[in-house]
C-alpha positions in Angstrom: -1.6 -17.6 9.5 -0.1 -14.8 7.3 -3.0 -12.5 8.3 -2.2 -12.9 11.9 1.5 -12.1 11.4 0.5 -9.1 9.3 -1.8 -7.7 12.0 0.9 -8.1 14.6 3.5 -6.1 12.6 5.0 -3.2 14.5 3.5 0.2 13.9 5.0 2.7 11.5 6.0 5.0 14.3 7.9 2.2 16.0 9.7 1.3 12.8 10.8 4.9 12.2 11.9 5.3 15.9 14.1 2.2 15.5 15.4 3.1 12.0 19.1 3.1 11.4 19.0 6.5 9.6 16.6 9.1 8.3 16.6 7.6 4.8 14.6 4.7 6.2 11.6 7.0 6.6 11.2 7.3 2.8 11.2 3.5 2.4 8.6 3.1 5.1 6.4 5.8 3.5 6.6 4.2 0.1 6.0 0.8 1.5 2.9 2.1 3.3 1.5 4.0 0.3 2.3 1.5 -2.5 -0.5 -1.0 -1.6 -3.0 1.8 -1.5 -1.9 3.2 -4.8 -2.0 -0.2 -6.5 -5.5 -0.8 -5.2 -6.7 2.5 -6.5 -5.1 1.8 -9.9 -6.7 -1.6 -10.2 -10.1 -0.2 -9.2 -9.8 2.6 -11.9 -8.8 0.1 -14.5 -11.8 -2.1 -13.7 -14.0 0.9 -13.9 -12.7 2.0 -17.3 -12.9 -1.5 -18.7 -16.5 -1.9 -17.6 -17.5 1.6 -18.7 -16.1 1.0 -22.2 -17.6 -2.4 -22.5 -21.1 -1.1 -21.7 -20.9 2.0 -24.0 -20.0 0.0 -27.1 
């Protein structure tokens, strides 16, 4: 059920258009980029862990 609600979430452009002020754009940008950055960080940490484990 959560996945369906997530997919029906309004687009970023719509959120910014309905924003109360311009400061809201920064929050939307951070909220959009944060999951991607966390995913990249986790992938890098797994890569480093496995690389160091194999080399020793």
